[in-house]
N, C-alpha and C positions, 0 to 999 in steps of 0.2 A: 461884406459877406462872411459870416461866421459859421462854424460847424463843430461837431463833436462826434467822435467815434470811440466806442469801448472795444478794447482788444484783449481777447482771451486766447489761450493755447494750451495744448497738452493736458486735456481733461483726464485722459486715461481711465475712462469708465471700465470697471473690472475690479479685480481684487485689491488693487493698490489705490483706488480713488479715495480721496478724503471728502466724504459726502457733506459734512458740515461746511466746508469751504464752498462747495458747489451751491448749497442752499443759501449761504450768506451772500454770495455774488448774485444769485438769482433774485434775492430780495432787494439788494442795493441798486442794481443796474437801472431800474425805472427811475430812481431818484437822481441818477446822473444825467438823465435826459439825452441819451445819444440819438443821433440821426441814423445810426447803423451800429450793429455789433458784428465784429469779425472774430471768427474762431479759426486760428491758423494751424489746424491739423492735430494729429494724434488724439482723436476723439475717443479711441478705444485702446485697450491693452492687447487684445488678441484677435481683433476683427471678428468678434462673435456677434451673432444676431442680437442677443440681449444687451450687449454693450452699445451697439448702434441704436437700439430702441430707446435706451436711456438717454442717449445724446439727442435723439429726435424729439423726445419729450421736453428736454431742456430748451432746444431751439424753438419749439412751438410756443413755449411759455415766454421766451425772450422776444419773439415776434409780436407779442401783444404791445410791446413798447416801440420797436423799430425793426426794419428789415435786418435779417441775419445772413451773412455770407460765410460759408464753410468750405474749407479745402481739406483734402486728405493728407495725413502724415504717414510716415513710414510704418507705424503700427496699424494703420487702416488698410494696408495693401496685402492681399493674399498672394504674395509673390511666389509661394511654393507651387502654385498652380502652373506658372509659366516662367521658371527661372531661366534667364539668359536667352529666351526665345523671342524673335522679332514679331511673331504672330500671336494671335489670341490675347492681345493686349487687354481687351475689355474684361476678361475673366478675373484678372487681378483686382479689379475695382468693382466687382459685381455687387457685393454687399453695400459698399458705399453708395453706389448709384441707386440701389434699391430703396434706400432710405432718404437720399438727398438729391435725387434726380440725375439725369444722364450727363450733365455738364460737370466735368472735373475741374474746370477753370472758369468759374462764374465771374461775371462783372456786375457792378452795381453803380448806378449814378444817383447821387443824392444832392440836395442843394449845397453847392460849394465844393463838391469832390467827385472825382471819377475813380472808382476802386476796381482794379484789374488784378486777377490772380494768375499765377504761373504754377505749373505742375513740376515739383522737384522730387516727389516721392515715387520711385519706380521699382522699389524692391531690389532683388538681385538682377541688375541690368548692366550691360557693358559700360555704359557711361558713368555708372556709380562705383565701379570697381577701383580699388586702390591696392597698394602692396601690403596693407595691414589687414590681417584676417578678421580682426575685431570690427572692422568697418562694414563687413558683409551684411547687407540688408538694412543697414543703419544710415550710411551716407546717402545723400541724394545728388542729383546733378541737374543743371539748368540747360536744356537743349537749345541750340541756336534758333530752332523754329519757334520755341516758346517766347524767347526774348524778342524775336522779330515781330511776333503777333502783339506782344505787350507794347512795344515801341510804336507800332502803327496806331493802336488804340489811344495811346497818350498823345500822339501827334494830332489826332482828330479832335481831341478834347478842347473845350473852351479854355483859352489861355488863363483865365482867372480861377479855373477849377484846380483844387489840390489834386495832384496825381499820386495815387496810393497803389503800391504794388504789394500783393499778399503772396507769400510762399511759406512753406513749412520750415525748411532748414535755415539755421542761422548762417549769415554770410560774414559775420565778424567772429573772431576767435573768442571762445568762452573764457571768462576771467579765471574760473576755477578749473574747468575741464581742460583748458588750453587746446581745445579742438575746434576745427571748422566743421560746419555741417555739410558742406558741399565738396564733392570731388572736383578737381580742377578749379579751386576756389578763386585763384587770381583771375582766371578768364571770366568767371562768373561775376566777380566784383566789377571788372571793367565793363561787362555787358550791362549790368544793372545801372552803373553810373552813366552810361551812354543812352539808356532807354528813355530818359525823360522823367523817370520817377523822382518825386520829391521826398516821399516817405515810404519806407518798407516795413511791413508788419510780418514778424516771423516768430518762431519758438524753437522747439527741439532741444535746446541746450539745458533746459530746466534751471536757468538762472536769468534774472532780469537784466536788461541793458538798455540805455538810451544814449546813443552816440551818433556820430556822423561818419559816413564812409567818404573818405577823400575830401572832407570839408564841404561836401556838396549834398549828399543824400542822407536823410535822417533815418536812423534805424531804431525801431521799437521791437525789442525782443522781450517776451514776458516769460514768467516762470510756469510751474506745473501745478495742477490740482491733485496730484498724487503724492504718495509718501516718499518719493525718490528725488526730492529737491537737492540741488547741488549744495554741499556743505551744510545740509540740514537747515538751509535758510527758509524763512517763512515765504509762502507763496505771494507773488506780486502779479497783479494785472494792471493794465494801463487805460486811462481815459485821455484821449488826444483831442485837443481843441485847437482851432486855427482861425485866423482872419487873413486879410490880404498881405499882411506884413510879417506874421510870425506863426510858429507852431509851438504848442506847449504840451509836454507829456507829463501827466500827473500819475504818480504811482500809488496804487492802493495795496497796502501791505497787510498780511494776515496778522491779527493780534491774537496770539494763542491763549492768552489769559481771559480775554473777553469773547473769543470766538466770533469776531467781526473783522471786516476789512476797514482799515482806516487810511485816509489820505496821508501820504508821507512826503517823499521827495518830489520836487517839481523841476523839470528841465525845460528851458526856453531856447528856441532856435529862430534865427531870422530866415524868412523865406527869400530865396534868391529869385531875381526876375527871370521870367522865361525867355529864352533866346528864340526869336523867330527865325527859323532856318531860311525862309524865303528872303527875308530882308538881309540876312548875313550874306547869302549868295549874291544878291543884287549889289551890295556894297563892295564885294570882293571881285566882281566880274568886270 
């Protein structure tokens, strides 16, 4: 059982977007033959209608090749409508849902994989607050109800399916930024590791990363398509392929001289066997 996903993030349609990179990725992706494309948030810069419309046009074009799963990032949330208020939650996401449907946490099942998303972008919300003022409306958090829903969906998945979790905020520290994307990140990391996810797709940090969390969960974090890349690094997106034994992350790096994305670094990881909770309980009872 083999499969392939293309992973993009942080398009930031608006004044900072680098359109030649968007156009080059749009042209290349059909040749990569993905079974799905995932865009893990920050579709826009200011959550404006025109920015969402540009993203929708891109998604419609990518859907000619394969299904596209999209989640909101912190830049896509109109948090100023309901800061710190427990009610009126839907108003913050009104524009996102207008263009991408009512579900903020879509799921997608393709041959060989179950892709489940979790909402970490809540704007100015109690769970995302930290002691650092610069984190306001930037940090995310992973509510217990979200990870519980994700865990249940993975539990019901076919054991041979690759279990993919999509969220916006990076759960590993950025190499240049030295920042975590989530408030209460230690708790979030433990929850993700226990959820049953094999692969996490995220962005937010504007720098690429392909590593493991706790030697168990593979993390694909991709760069940005705007001009605010960390350390002025070239934009990178990922093509992720798998079979029953392994997962491979191919990085496609922007070549500034030729204005194309070129395959660069490749990371290979061994898939760990899925633990059957029922059999473990039977053996220990």
